[in-house]
C-alpha positions in Angstrom: -70.4 51.0 32.7 -67.0 50.0 31.1 -68.4 50.0 27.9 -70.0 53.2 27.8 -66.6 54.6 29.0 -64.8 53.2 26.2 -67.0 54.1 23.8 -67.1 57.8 24.9 -63.4 57.7 24.8 -63.2 56.8 21.4 -66.1 59.1 20.2 -63.4 61.6 21.0 -60.1 59.7 19.7 -60.9 58.8 16.0 -58.9 60.7 13.9 -55.8 60.2 16.6 -56.6 56.6 16.5 -56.7 56.3 12.7 -53.1 58.0 12.7 -51.8 56.0 15.6 -50.3 53.7 13.4 -48.5 55.8 10.8 -47.4 58.5 13.0 -44.0 57.4 13.0 -41.6 54.6 12.5 -41.8 53.4 16.3 -45.6 52.9 16.0 -45.7 51.4 12.1 -43.7 48.6 14.6 -47.2 47.6 15.6 -48.9 47.9 12.2 -45.8 46.3 10.5 -45.1 43.5 12.9 -48.7 42.8 12.9 -49.3 42.6 8.9 -46.0 40.3 8.9 -48.1 37.7 10.8 -51.1 38.0 9.2 -49.6 37.6 6.0 -47.9 34.6 7.6 -50.8 32.9 8.8 -53.9 34.1 6.9 -55.6 32.3 4.1 -54.9 33.0 0.4 -58.5 34.3 0.3 -61.8 34.6 2.3 -63.7 36.3 4.6 -62.2 38.0 7.7 -64.1 39.6 10.9 -62.3 42.7 12.3 -63.7 42.7 15.4 -63.4 45.8 17.4 -61.6 47.1 14.0 -62.1 50.9 15.0 -61.6 53.5 12.7 -60.6 50.5 10.0 -57.2 50.7 9.4 -57.1 46.9 9.1 -60.0 46.6 7.2 -58.6 48.4 4.5 -55.1 47.0 4.7 -56.6 43.3 3.9 -59.2 44.8 1.7 -56.3 46.2 -0.5 -54.9 42.5 -0.2 -58.3 41.3 -2.3 -60.0 40.3 1.1 -63.5 40.3 1.8 -63.8 42.0 5.2 -66.6 42.8 7.9 -65.9 45.6 9.8 -67.0 45.6 13.7 -67.1 48.3 16.1 -68.9 49.7 19.1 -68.3 53.2 18.2 -70.7 54.6 15.7 -68.3 57.7 15.1 -65.6 54.9 14.4 -67.5 53.2 11.8 -68.7 56.4 10.4 -65.2 57.5 9.7 -64.2 54.2 8.6 -67.1 54.6 6.0 -65.6 58.0 4.5 -62.1 56.3 4.2 -63.0 52.8 2.5 -65.0 54.9 0.2 -62.1 57.0 -0.6 -59.7 54.3 -1.3 -62.7 52.7 -3.5 -62.6 49.1 -1.6 -66.5 49.3 -1.1 -67.0 46.0 -3.5 -64.2 44.1 -0.6 -65.8 45.6 2.8 -68.8 43.2 2.9 -70.3 45.0 6.3 -70.0 47.6 8.7 -71.7 47.0 12.1 -72.2 48.3 15.3 -71.3 45.9 17.9 -69.4 44.4 20.8 -67.0 41.3 20.6 -68.7 40.0 24.1 -71.3 39.5 21.8 -71.4 38.2 18.3 -74.5 36.7 17.9 -75.6 38.4 14.7 -73.0 36.1 12.9 -73.5 32.1 12.8 -71.0 29.3 13.9 -68.1 29.1 11.6 -68.9 32.5 9.4 -65.4 33.7 8.7 -62.6 32.2 7.6 -60.4 34.2 9.7 -60.6 36.7 12.8 -58.9 39.5 13.6 -58.9 41.5 16.8 -56.3 44.2 17.0 -55.0 47.1 18.8 -56.9 46.0 22.6 -60.4 45.7 22.2 -60.1 42.9 24.6 -57.7 44.6 26.9 -61.0 47.1 27.2 -62.7 44.3 28.8 -62.5 44.6 32.8 -64.3 42.0 33.5 -62.8 38.5 33.4 -65.8 36.4 32.4 -66.5 38.9 29.8 -63.3 38.5 28.1 -63.6 34.7 28.5 -67.1 35.3 26.7 -65.7 37.7 24.0 -62.7 34.9 23.5 -65.3 32.4 23.1 -67.6 34.5 20.8 -64.4 35.0 18.2 -63.6 31.1 18.0 -67.0 30.5 17.4 -67.7 32.4 14.9 -64.1 31.3 12.9 -64.4 28.2 10.7 -62.7 25.1 11.6 -59.0 25.6 10.7 -59.1 29.1 10.4 -56.6 31.3 12.2 -57.7 34.1 14.8 -55.5 36.9 15.8 -55.9 39.1 19.0 -53.7 41.5 20.3 -53.9 43.2 23.6 -52.0 45.9 26.0 -48.9 44.3 28.0 -48.8 45.5 31.9 -44.7 45.1 32.2 -44.6 47.8 29.4 -46.5 49.9 31.0 -44.9 49.7 34.7 -41.9 50.9 32.5 -44.0 53.7 31.0 -44.9 54.9 34.7 -41.0 54.7 35.5 -40.4 56.8 32.5 -42.9 59.7 32.4 -45.5 59.4 35.8 -43.6 58.5 38.7 -45.5 60.9 40.7 -48.3 57.9 40.1 -46.6 55.2 41.7 -47.6 55.9 45.2 -51.3 56.3 43.9 -53.9 53.6 44.2 -54.1 52.8 40.1 -50.6 51.7 40.0 -51.2 49.1 42.7 -54.1 47.9 41.0 -52.2 47.6 37.7 -49.4 46.0 38.7 -50.7 43.6 40.6 -54.2 42.9 38.8 -53.8 44.1 35.5 -56.8 46.6 35.6 -57.3 50.4 35.2 -60.3 51.8 35.7 -59.6 55.3 33.9 -59.4 58.6 35.0 -55.9 59.4 34.9 -55.5 60.5 30.6 -56.7 57.1 29.5 -60.0 54.7 29.6 -60.9 51.6 31.3 -58.3 49.1 30.3 -56.8 45.3 31.3 -53.2 44.7 30.6 -51.9 41.7 30.2 -49.2 39.2 31.1 -48.1 36.7 28.0 -48.9 33.6 30.4 -52.5 35.4 31.0 -52.8 35.9 27.6 -52.0 32.3 26.7 -54.0 30.7 29.3 -56.7 33.0 28.4 -57.1 30.7 24.8 -55.9 27.4 26.4 -58.6 24.8 26.1 -60.9 26.4 24.2 -60.4 24.3 21.1 -57.8 26.4 19.4 -54.0 25.4 18.7 -52.0 28.2 19.7 -49.4 29.0 17.0 -46.9 31.9 17.9 -47.1 35.0 19.8 -45.3 37.8 19.5 -44.7 41.3 20.8 -45.2 43.9 18.2 -42.8 46.6 19.5 -40.8 44.1 20.5 -37.2 45.0 21.9 -37.8 48.7 20.5 -40.7 48.7 22.9 -40.5 52.1 25.0 -37.6 53.6 22.7 -39.5 55.4 20.5 -37.1 58.5 20.2 -34.1 56.3 19.5 -36.5 54.1 17.0 -37.6 57.2 15.3 -34.2 58.6 15.1 -32.7 55.2 13.9 -35.4 54.9 11.1 -33.5 57.7 9.2 -30.8 55.4 8.5 -31.9 53.3 5.9 -29.3 50.5 6.3 -29.3 50.6 9.9 -32.8 50.1 9.9 -33.2 47.6 7.5 -31.0 45.4 9.8 -32.6 46.7 13.0 -36.1 45.2 11.3 -34.5 42.3 10.7 -33.5 41.9 14.2 -36.7 42.6 15.5 -38.2 40.0 13.4 -35.9 37.5 14.4 -36.4 38.3 18.3 -40.1 39.5 18.7 -41.4 35.8 19.5 -39.0 35.6 22.4 -40.9 35.1 25.5 -38.9 37.6 27.5 -39.8 40.0 24.5 -43.2 39.3 24.4 -43.9 40.1 27.7 -42.1 43.6 27.9 -43.6 44.6 24.7 -46.2 47.6 24.6 -48.6 45.0 22.6 -48.5 41.6 22.3 -50.1 39.5 19.7 -51.3 35.9 20.0 -52.0 33.7 16.9 -54.2 30.4 16.9 -56.1 28.4 15.0 -59.6 26.9 15.6 -59.1 22.8 15.7 
């Protein structure tokens, strides 16, 4: 049921999701910070699985950098859009496959098939059941080669509570607010689809004891999280923006910043 609701939601959000990461300086923080860590930890070449890759933003970014990429998503409309964008960018020779499927079941791929795996923007957050989230993590690890890096980003719980304070104070007395605050789970119905919002220690624990070494965690919006108007204003001043971005990268791995960021990234390596 959850999977159906998520698929239906993103079927109607394809173009919006494609534009989301480049719509302004604030949203580019998620993209640019993710690419920063990809460039830091990815091997120089190889085959990468973009698991839950939506309309293909990261698939295209990695293909441009010379990687071979397999794109997997459970929403057919996302994949059809991605095919058009890949053709438009003339990157068909770099995108090995585009397949429909769920990150909970990657049985179409053999063990250790990929040199690296990415699962970015929140696919893991769209799985409400903990046992299925654990299954998805195990599958992402299984299909990664030994020594290969994995990059998984999720949506943060504390940042969402700040959103409720800033924009939706009328929802604070509603049952779903307490459910998000106490359990992290949201079943949809108020402007967004089913989602599990993570605490940083919860995300770290989800990967612990599963045969991986956790390399780093980062807050993708960092100390700028929930300050979109100010960030977009500052980005117009090139000199100050350069200093701010240096500050962002120096602070985005601080535990307090990871925990309060809108999206958080965990980087691990299969041992």
